Steps between C-alpha positions, in 0.01 A plus 500: 500500500554339837170347619531633849543858381220465244251348742574759768347764272166317472201541731461236772253272321689506170830445681371181665359380169830571328685312771278195452544518123874532532524208741282286276713574195818357646494114467784452745302669775159342426531218751627727768218746431238226532642388831511861625143552390385211715700610804451879486299685762177688414567849356281764665517711183420241237274279709235768589155335513228635276269762654196279454672233708508728809219488754354812664659386826840489329456850360386649831776319683766669290360852543703742721173663605279360775205290382229320693172333407201498737152364445156499651323753722754445778787554256667170581859464389547284190854596406787739578810523282860491617537881512192522723632229732837676515339830592243380753571133557319187374123492532279196573279401207128513572531736797293822498708803406377695804666239727805386307598818311525792744694695239182529292327672789803724550487596133127572535409238240230298677219751429638539149482124443133508598437779248678314221306181579166685490566718195710262293724794406871537578619756754842652561642676805830687490791525739358308796742411777543165674762341720697202369703244691871456544530283189351774284735755654799278436399447138443872440830597660692238304353643182602852605841399635421630850538317831200329664287724716574807287192719439379507139664775296828487700811415304774264614735792546263678739353198678560494872707194601315440828147465366277206598529200270143381533150629565237654273565773249260702287461484124257677267287318245264587219238225495256394228216261582353329192197269505565147354311173469659256745364153398145621487536714811544877489858583584729800506858527379700735721799654324731727706795692357764627741518879455701578812773689315247707311298570816811606691607727215153654493508549877840666477364730231195585712728568796712731287190682380375537858834645609499736202145608580586562865792713386275706272233539769766611749635751247150622423410551866833668576433755225155584639461737796583317821279743691255743344523868580192609693380848403330724754169517315475150356501144623681270261555125466628276221519130423720307260423136416737307270341245269486130583784252457417452132489876429814702440538811713428822314586866550209638707593789728359787704622790710387784725707822497445802725564816298478761774238760585260212573504370142551129431590311182364149448619276220435148379635327191556172320801412286404264219696177515612255765803407702811682615509736203148632564579543870822687418320737261233552763763598756651757263161653421405521866827675584446743211145577616626594846760730344252666264244532779744719696470753219129528594395497136144446376415130449509515120849652502627222729363239258657685209842470665439134587400426140838610369687320777312171442604502133863554602499221760366231267318580178361145486311534828211735568325586822166640609475754779264732688651800678268700727548794738269575792468863609313534832438871440305427182348165601597357160700210366681620187620211285640389166497149354735327257301203373397394850163391632275775641521589866177471700363732768236390751297781660384487860153386388644196319475628143805428283640730231733378227766744380479432127698775330760591402697182423808507279708215359735298722841631601777431254292549183591869453340764281205579729415806704347387828237712672376529857150487643351524848242312702347608830622329818283650775523398867367149555594377152729215398709468183642177358792460259572147375674292233338277240567179695215597735230523231624320189381142440545267204198488273345812655499862389703714736213748537303223670782463751505876567122497547537212747761703689261797511232285660748362753628849584147630548453270800856510633535694823764523769862606510701511174666167583162339566372636168808356324440156647129506420559596139759224461253243634204635305688481171605139567876554529653192663852369558494320162378806305640513146627860521649728759279767656567842652230707673537848651215637714482855638234656717423862576349461845208709616626641830269596783533591865844538655669364188350779290647761736849397390435603136443865414534730199525878478561718192555869424500672160780756464443799273860617501646828614697592808216391730500140375789377717367651828152361427648155437697508825198612700284231338754228572545614860128484569442167328796324662396630841146368447645161417675504839850446373794557733646850495823387336315329216274803455801729467668272246175475305456877489862546388462243221174665391669841483789370290281309254263793453793739453649267238169489316458878514848556359515226233138404435191653349137514615283326593672399825359279771620384842380165627564358849420138572550277799472123524557266789872493412608830343436868426501591129546855369447561127504815286381500137534769234461543126867473397633157397867569581600256776729633773837342575694504817824688441793625702465874566811714517552730801430806290178362347179663618281212377521126443486384861128429536495145362819416691337614824189293428710194416694540824208533741249265334500119489470512120412739221428485129330656203294391200322645204122522525263396218373853437843636418667603823689349787462394861780526756452312827671391818416259781561485876473174687270527800637408843368176644 
């Protein structure tokens, strides 16, 4: 076999040995080989010195990382390697580091050097920034193939051609300070690895995460009510606080929905999970709640509908929710809960009541019949609905957080917004909180003086018969006159009363009741009976003798509606907006 081809297949060391053997085996070339051996230049591959022949200075001098040796209490400079001198310039031996090495102060290493000297233990700091000189910039750019003056992380293709060619630039270093014995004097070896690329990549990742979080927070806030509806009989305020920068945004939400006839629905919920998906599911649930609320169903029936919808939206995500309805005529807050924390009610004397039962499983689990309960909300009381971010803490039972909220609510007075802010502060929710928080506060104010004169109630039980409609009209005429309404509004109110009572007499069953109510904004007329068939507005033909009552009411009133009552009946109502 040809020697050249055979030797080319051998590893480097064997190939050189084979070459020497081959040359030595040819007598005609021996003299020439000897002469070449004397004249040849040193081979950097075969003439590598033994490791034990290298000094520490030689080893440090060949390192690409920055290395420096300081000694004594003033940390005087004993040595800097070539990489250090390239990055920051040469340093005078024997000079104190505080005077000759400003980069150590910029990296925050001078206090660290003192700690290492005292403790005798190594210390490491990560990703500290310092400015290097023009020589360091030139070396870094030559290694990256980018022009001088180009910021770190910029490629040659994207580098601006008109950048400065000198001046300082910033690099990032991870520095380890190790105690050493420097000729009988305590010294410290400073070893700095350039981690600029890693630091810039991490910063880009953090920037991307911040932009993503801002997007999610914007989506979350856009899906929440931009302005809460303000019922006539309640004062309402809400607060949403996203978690800190290190916490992903969740799916907390709330809403206030006016149902008509003075009734108000209040809802708060929390979608399990984080990020855009949780916010999107939250938005769908909130929209569904508003749609179901228009049906004016009992709270447990609304949650039953939401439970099925949540499973259809995303079976892998569940949500907790409290849906409550305030009825000013009854002075009650009827509610149902799907795995959510209990709502709290503070009485005027400061005592706090926790609504414990009933609580069903979260939405999306299916197979559960939710039930409703009621809690008193008399004038002067305050109710609070909240999500778990307000009371839940790591390493603490959640009941302790609820108890802490009860104590804070007991002493919280003022407007609903003031109460919200006080509860947030009392529970220690800050800008860097590890979970998002939603709080909904409603108050049933105790009205006195001139304000109380704007709220009145009047009711009449109707026994049926042909005299029921005239009695209702006479009652409405007297009541509306005593409330000093304009003549036109009185006439419209009496007409609406007559039509609603006539509809109840024709299609309903006893017991029947007429209720008139005024607030500072509207007149409400409501008729209840024992039949649960809800009326519908329909188009009456010219020959029809009936079917026009609801159409007349819908035409003259600001709004109208109907709902089933808990006892097995219905209520039909209409509203008239009061003139300013």
